[in-house]
C-alpha positions, 0 to 999 in steps of 0.5 A, spaced: 703 367 839 702 370 833 699 377 831 697 380 825 700 387 823 698 391 817 702 395 814 700 403 812 700 400 805 694 396 806 698 389 807 696 384 812 701 379 816 701 373 821 707 374 825 710 369 830 711 373 836 716 370 838 720 370 832 720 378 832 727 381 832 728 388 831 734 392 828 735 398 825 728 400 824 727 394 820 723 388 824 725 381 822 720 374 823 717 368 821 711 370 818 705 369 813 701 374 808 694 374 809 690 375 802 686 373 796 686 375 789 682 375 784 683 374 777 679 374 772 680 370 765 676 372 758 674 365 754 670 364 748 665 357 749 663 354 742 658 359 740 663 365 740 660 368 746 665 372 751 665 368 758 669 372 763 671 366 769 674 368 776 679 365 780 682 365 786 691 365 788 691 364 796 697 364 801 702 358 800 709 361 802 712 361 809 717 366 810 722 363 816 726 369 820 726 375 814 726 382 813 718 383 814 717 390 815 720 397 816 717 399 824 715 405 821 711 402 816 707 399 821 700 401 822 697 397 827 698 390 830 693 385 834 692 378 836 690 373 831 684 370 830 683 362 830 683 362 823 688 365 822 692 362 827 689 355 823 692 359 817 698 360 819 699 353 822 696 349 816 702 354 811 707 352 816 706 345 815 705 345 808 697 343 809 692 345 804 687 350 806 681 348 807 674 352 804 672 355 811 679 359 810 679 360 803 671 363 804 674 368 810 680 371 805 676 372 800 671 376 805 677 380 809 683 381 804 681 380 798 684 384 792 681 384 784 687 384 779 686 386 772 687 381 768 
């Protein structure tokens, strides 16, 4: 079963609950991170006008049996939704993310970063 853990700093993780081990107040598990980072690049077109172009970065890394979070830093835990489960399985098997997943990440886990 997969769960979504949220840290008290606002980070979100999809975790394989069967892989969770706790030692000295630290959770170790197999997991992915939930995020959609939006960055902006400034460029000039042929006429010299400045354009701001947005690009997105999505999770692509599967972390297996690594330290995840201190137990005291977990603010919530809930069962993963179907789309979060699909995301976890795609990243674990190194498949590309589909449009529906990218839109979901932008809607619920968007972080705008300065260029």
